[in-house]
C-alpha positions in Angstrom: -35.0 34.0 -85.3 -35.3 37.3 -83.4 -38.2 39.2 -81.9 -37.9 41.7 -84.8 -39.0 38.9 -87.1 -42.1 38.3 -85.0 -42.9 42.0 -84.8 -42.6 42.2 -88.6 -44.9 39.2 -89.0 -47.5 40.8 -86.7 -47.3 44.0 -88.6 -48.2 42.2 -91.8 -51.1 40.4 -90.2 -53.0 42.8 -88.0 -56.0 41.6 -86.0 -59.4 42.2 -87.7 -62.1 44.2 -86.0 -65.0 41.6 -86.2 -65.1 39.0 -83.5 -65.8 36.1 -85.9 -62.8 37.2 -88.1 -60.6 37.4 -85.0 -61.6 33.8 -84.1 -60.9 32.6 -87.6 -57.5 34.3 -87.8 -56.4 32.8 -84.5 -57.6 29.3 -85.4 -55.6 29.4 -88.6 -52.5 29.1 -86.5 -52.8 25.4 -86.7 -51.9 25.6 -90.4 -48.6 27.4 -89.6 -47.6 26.1 -86.2 -47.3 22.4 -86.3 -47.5 19.9 -83.5 -44.2 17.9 -83.1 -44.3 14.7 -85.0 -43.7 12.6 -81.9 -46.8 14.1 -80.1 -50.1 12.1 -80.6 -53.3 14.2 -80.8 -56.4 12.5 -79.6 -59.8 14.4 -79.7 -62.2 13.6 -77.0 -65.1 15.0 -75.0 -64.7 16.0 -71.4 -68.3 16.0 -70.3 -69.9 18.6 -72.6 -66.6 20.1 -73.6 -64.5 19.5 -76.7 -60.9 18.6 -75.8 -57.8 17.0 -77.0 -55.2 14.8 -75.4 -51.7 15.6 -76.4 -49.4 12.7 -75.7 -45.6 13.0 -76.4 -43.8 9.8 -77.1 -42.4 8.5 -73.8 -44.4 10.9 -71.7 -45.3 9.8 -68.1 -49.0 8.8 -68.2 -49.4 9.8 -64.5 -48.5 13.5 -65.0 -50.9 15.9 -66.8 -50.8 19.5 -67.7 -54.4 20.9 -67.9 -54.0 23.7 -70.4 -56.3 26.7 -70.7 -55.8 28.7 -73.9 -55.7 32.5 -74.1 -57.7 34.9 -76.2 -59.4 37.3 -73.9 -62.1 34.8 -73.0 -63.6 35.5 -76.4 -61.2 33.9 -79.0 -58.8 31.1 -79.1 -59.4 27.3 -79.1 -57.7 23.9 -79.2 -56.8 24.8 -82.8 -55.0 28.0 -82.0 -53.1 26.6 -79.0 -52.5 22.9 -79.9 -48.9 23.5 -80.9 -48.1 25.4 -77.7 -49.8 22.9 -75.3 -48.1 20.1 -77.2 -44.7 21.7 -76.8 -45.2 22.3 -73.1 -46.3 18.6 -72.7 -43.2 17.4 -74.5 -40.9 19.7 -72.4 -42.6 18.4 -69.3 -42.4 14.7 -70.2 -46.1 14.7 -69.5 -49.4 14.6 -71.4 -51.6 17.7 -71.8 -55.3 18.0 -71.7 -56.3 21.0 -73.8 -60.0 22.0 -73.4 -62.3 24.3 -75.3 -64.0 26.1 -72.5 -67.0 28.2 -73.3 -66.3 31.7 -74.6 -67.8 35.2 -74.2 -69.8 37.0 -75.2 -72.1 34.0 -75.8 -71.1 32.5 -72.4 -69.9 35.2 -70.0 -68.3 34.8 -66.5 -68.3 32.4 -64.7 -68.7 29.9 -67.6 -64.9 29.6 -68.3 -64.2 29.0 -64.6 -66.9 26.4 -64.4 -65.5 24.6 -67.4 -61.9 24.7 -66.2 -62.9 23.3 -62.8 -64.9 20.6 -64.6 -61.9 19.7 -66.6 -59.8 19.3 -63.4 -62.5 17.2 -61.7 -62.8 15.0 -64.9 -59.1 14.2 -64.6 -59.6 13.2 -61.0 -62.5 11.0 -62.1 -60.2 9.2 -64.5 -57.9 8.3 -61.6 -55.4 11.2 -61.9 -53.6 12.1 -58.7 -53.9 15.8 -57.8 -50.2 16.1 -57.1 -49.4 15.0 -60.6 -51.5 17.7 -62.3 -50.3 21.2 -63.2 -52.8 23.8 -64.4 -51.3 26.1 -67.0 -52.5 28.8 -69.4 -51.6 32.0 -71.2 -53.1 35.5 -71.2 -56.8 35.1 -70.2 -55.9 31.4 -69.7 -53.2 32.5 -67.3 -55.8 34.4 -65.2 -58.2 31.5 -65.6 -55.5 29.2 -64.2 -55.4 31.2 -60.9 -59.2 31.5 -60.9 -59.5 27.7 -61.2 -57.1 27.2 -58.3 -59.2 29.7 -56.2 -62.5 28.0 -57.1 -61.1 24.6 -56.2 -59.6 25.9 -53.0 -62.9 27.5 -52.0 -64.7 24.3 -52.7 -62.4 22.3 -50.4 -61.0 20.3 -53.3 -57.5 18.8 -53.2 -55.4 21.2 -55.3 -53.0 20.4 -58.1 -49.3 20.4 -57.7 -48.8 23.9 -59.3 -49.9 26.5 -61.7 -48.2 28.1 -64.7 -49.3 31.6 -65.8 -47.9 32.9 -69.1 -48.5 36.6 -69.6 -51.5 36.4 -67.3 -54.4 38.7 -67.5 -55.5 38.9 -63.9 -57.0 42.4 -63.6 -60.0 42.9 -65.8 -60.2 46.5 -64.4 -57.1 47.0 -66.5 -55.6 49.3 -63.9 -51.9 48.6 -64.4 -49.6 51.5 -65.3 -47.9 49.3 -67.9 -51.0 49.8 -70.1 -49.5 53.3 -70.6 -45.8 52.7 -70.2 -45.7 49.7 -72.5 -48.3 50.7 -75.0 -45.8 51.7 -77.7 -43.8 48.5 -77.4 -46.7 45.9 -77.3 -47.8 44.9 -80.8 -50.6 42.6 -79.6 -52.5 43.9 -76.6 -54.2 47.3 -76.3 -56.1 48.8 -73.4 -59.2 49.3 -75.7 -59.0 45.8 -77.0 -58.9 44.0 -73.7 -61.4 46.4 -72.3 -63.9 45.4 -74.9 -63.2 41.7 -74.2 -63.5 42.3 -70.5 -67.0 43.8 -71.0 -68.1 40.8 -73.0 -66.8 38.4 -70.4 -68.0 40.3 -67.3 -71.5 41.1 -68.8 -72.1 43.7 -66.1 -70.2 41.9 -63.2 -67.8 44.0 -61.1 -64.4 43.8 -62.9 -62.8 43.3 -59.4 -64.7 40.1 -58.8 -62.1 37.7 -57.5 -62.8 34.7 -59.8 -62.9 37.1 -62.8 -59.9 39.1 -61.7 -57.7 37.0 -59.4 -55.5 40.0 -58.6 -58.2 41.0 -56.2 -58.6 37.6 -54.6 -57.2 36.2 -51.3 -54.5 34.0 -52.6 -53.7 32.1 -49.4 -53.4 28.3 -49.7 -52.6 28.2 -53.4 -49.9 25.9 -54.8 -46.7 27.1 -56.3 -46.9 29.4 -59.3 -44.6 30.0 -62.2 -45.3 33.4 -63.9 -43.8 34.4 -67.2 -44.1 37.8 -68.7 -42.5 39.8 -71.4 -40.7 43.0 -70.6 -42.3 44.8 -73.5 -46.0 43.9 -72.9 -48.8 45.9 -71.3 -49.7 43.1 -69.0 -46.3 43.4 -67.2 -47.9 45.0 -64.2 -50.6 42.2 -64.0 -47.8 39.7 -63.7 -45.7 41.7 -61.2 -48.6 42.4 -59.0 -49.9 38.8 -59.1 -46.4 37.6 -58.0 -46.3 40.2 -55.2 -49.8 39.4 -53.9 -49.1 35.7 -54.1 -45.9 36.0 -52.1 -47.6 38.2 -49.5 -50.2 35.4 -49.1 -47.4 32.8 -48.5 -47.6 31.3 -51.9 -44.3 30.2 -53.6 -44.4 32.4 -56.7 -41.6 32.6 -59.3 -41.7 35.6 -61.6 -39.6 35.5 -64.8 -39.6 38.8 -66.7 -38.1 38.3 -70.2 -36.5 41.4 -71.6 -37.7 42.6 -75.0 -40.3 39.8 -75.2 -43.9 40.5 -76.1 -47.2 39.0 -75.0 -47.2 35.2 -74.9 -44.0 35.0 -77.0 -44.1 31.3 -76.3 -46.8 31.0 -78.9 -44.3 31.8 -81.7 -42.5 28.5 -81.6 -40.3 28.0 -84.6 -40.1 31.7 -85.2 -38.4 32.8 -82.0 -35.6 31.2 -80.1 -36.8 32.6 -76.8 -40.1 30.8 -77.2 -38.5 27.4 -77.0 -36.3 28.4 -74.1 -39.3 29.6 -72.2 -41.2 26.4 -72.9 -38.2 24.4 -71.8 -38.3 26.4 -68.5 -41.9 25.6 -68.0 -41.1 21.9 -68.6 -38.5 22.0 -65.9 -40.9 23.6 -63.5 -43.6 21.0 -64.2 -41.2 18.1 -63.8 -40.0 19.5 -60.5 -43.5 20.3 -59.1 -44.8 16.9 -60.0 -41.8 14.9 -58.7 -41.2 16.8 -55.5 -44.8 17.1 -54.4 -44.9 15.1 -51.1 -48.5 15.8 -50.0 -51.4 17.5 -51.9 -52.8 20.7 -50.6 -56.5 20.7 -49.7 -58.5 23.9 -49.9 -60.7 25.2 -47.1 -64.4 24.5 -47.6 
């Protein structure tokens, strides 16, 4: 199917205004977007967090994708993103750990970062090797991926093999020019909408706080990053600037800009051919990062 089909679908199902209704609409994705039949779903608790193991048939048990869902830090859950995390796990030949981190406004910054770090440390406690873990996420989860790597680095922890950022939201000051230049072509994200979610998450904190907005962080010492972004989304500048700042800090950063694609087009698996191709590309990256990793990177305390 084409991107026009997805655009038509979105036009028929606009996001409601109320937060509870937005959460409910997003979670209903599990009714439409199904997990592949050869991927086992295992609910579990990771400390105090609700989570799910997604285990494709034949997946390597020693490789894990820690997946951080999107939703502006306010919506989204294991329900809304189970199908995407499962598809990435299958493409990677790995298992995925999908966690329900605490959301704003009930739990503002830095709750999500704390929970993502806790998820990573839990994997280590289970005997997982850092060099066989990739942290991945979309939208706010893409920004949270970078924030998690930064928090681990600053704590002196051994870092994972790599990070994957899908349409990452890394600037909660929302300063990119693409908020204006791509406003007419983005059917999902608006400046006002993400500004409201940023205010909930920040709860008065400076929007340029590095662990909330990794675009303003010192990125030295991070592992390799794969960054996907659509050419027709307002977060285009977030992705471009993240890649530029990462490279300037000596981080191996691959930026893939997909023409005509919208925000987290990967989510529309089964509706959009480019979604599966993008997921397959992530799988290749994860396989490479976890097989070629010769020595884990340790952050500076």
